[in-house]
N, C-alpha and C positions, 0 to 999 in steps of 0.2 A: 266266722270272723278271718282266724286266721287261715283257712283254707281259700276265703275271699284275697286275703293278701296274696297269698301264694300263688293264685291262678293269676291275679296282677302280675305279681313280680315275673312268671313265665312268661306272661303276653308280651310284656316289655321286651325281655331279652331275646323272645324271638323276631321282634320287629327288628331287634338292633343288630341281632344276627343276618337277616335278611339284607338289611341296610348294607353291613360290611360286606358281603358275599354278592353286592350288584354288580354287574358287568356290562352294562347298558352304557353305549358310547365309547367303549374299550376301542371297538374296531376302525370307528370314524377316526379316534387319537392316531391308530397305528397308520391308517391311510394317509391322514395329515402330514406324520411323522417322515414317510417314505415320500412323499411328494417334495417336503422342504429339503430331504437329500437330493433329489433330482434336481432340483432348482439350482441348488450351491453348486452343484456337478456342472451344470449347464452354463451357470457362471463363471465356473472356475476355467472350463474349455474356452469361454469366448474372450475372457481375460488372456489367457495362455496364447492363444493362436488367432487373438485378434490384431489387426493390422488396420490399415488406412482404408477401411471401406471393402474389402473384399477379402478372397479366401473363404477359409472354412468357417468363420467367424459370422461372416454375413450370411453364408447358405444356413448356417443352424438358427440363426436368428430368424431369417426368412421362414424357413420351414415350421419354427416353434409358433409365430406368428399366424400360421395357415391354420394350424391344428388349434391354437386358442381360439382363432375367426369361428372355427366349423362347429365350437361346443354349444350348444342352445340349452339354455337354463329355463 
């Protein structure tokens, strides 16, 4: 009986250990973080160099729109 309880506790401890060391999804979260930083930088550039419909902001917006339109899901 003591052995059965010990084995059961050992199995539960291994299960908890594997749950805590699980790394699934970590890479996706990192990619989302990098994409968020890129979007923030683009927005900052547009607001900094933006004018009345011309210049760097307009070109950047058009290139970004073309890039997004090419993505096929």
